[in-house]
C-alpha angles and dihedrals in degrees: 000000000000120000125248140211112234121204132200141145109241094173138012110290093005123117113194119204112194121197106221118187103120098166091057100039093256095308114182110244133166098276092050096044094043088048093054092051094045095047094049095045093051102044117163111240089241092066111099100166134024120213117200118194145142135234143239094025094308133106107174138313091202132247117013095236104113096096100040109128114253093237091057100033098107090043097053109025100063096046091054092053097035099049122021095026093048090045092053093048092046090050089054090048094052097039106126096208123066117270129210127194116208104199102212094176145346111344114203139170112325088009088062092050089052088052095046090049087065120085095238134018126205115189140188110247093234100057132102127225124198152153113223104181091115088056092048104044091246127148104212122225116269090230091054092048090049088055091055092046089054093050106038107010134240102295095050092044090052091048092049098046104033096047096037087219133166121223133192125248095257092058091041089058092054089050094049095246087114125034098194135018121210114209127207106276113258092236090059097048093088096049109125096207113082093207091052090054091049091049091051091048091050090049091052091049091050091050094049092046091053091045093054092046092047090049090054093044089055093056125094105289094210088056098046095044093040095050090046091052091052092049092048094051093047092050093045091053091049092051096051114128132190108265094241092052092048091051090050091053092046091052092050089056094046090052092055091060089061094049127111090226094059092052090046093046095052093047093046090049091051091046093045094235137123112273121238102223120206100180091234 
């Protein structure tokens, strides 16, 4: 079953986009990514803040490439990442109104880039965030890496991408990956049932995400959109690369999609086994 992007309006001026793909841990497939791009490119004038979140204790595990058949992997994996994923991220980048990501569960790979493409990120205290390209044999996009460099700086970006590590929300907040951490409510700490505690925590995260988005939506729209426009233009200017260098980086990424190691890495990750790297 494909995933879907659910929409609702939890507060005045707030559009909530909910990633729904529960059987695949919120994996980003064509319907979800196309839905994000379409929703952001057709915003109603009444929307003053967009809230992006997940459901059922999940945010997103990244690209939906784990189950692509080996004989069609090169054919199908790159187009998913190159087109609908890029379109969704670009729509977040050019969105005129502020965006907030409410990280309702583990936020991995492409899911983390979706989150970091939002202006603010609110996270449950018990989640993990990570970038697994080093475990998959994937060369990440230069535009994505620039986004992480802007947010967390060079040392943290190197640490995240070269080690392929996962970090908890508390550390992510010190890095700048997360702007606010939501703890388990005190009244739920003594609940004996683990599922009940998780549900209470998810409810608290949802409430805080809506509260932050509603606070932004209530601010002066000329100020929020104007300041965001200034920030976007400054960052865009700083990221500018010479055309020949950009083409070189794009080709490096394209080549990795045709490699034996990338196919092996994705399948080993899905099968929870150690990959057998070939270096080709």
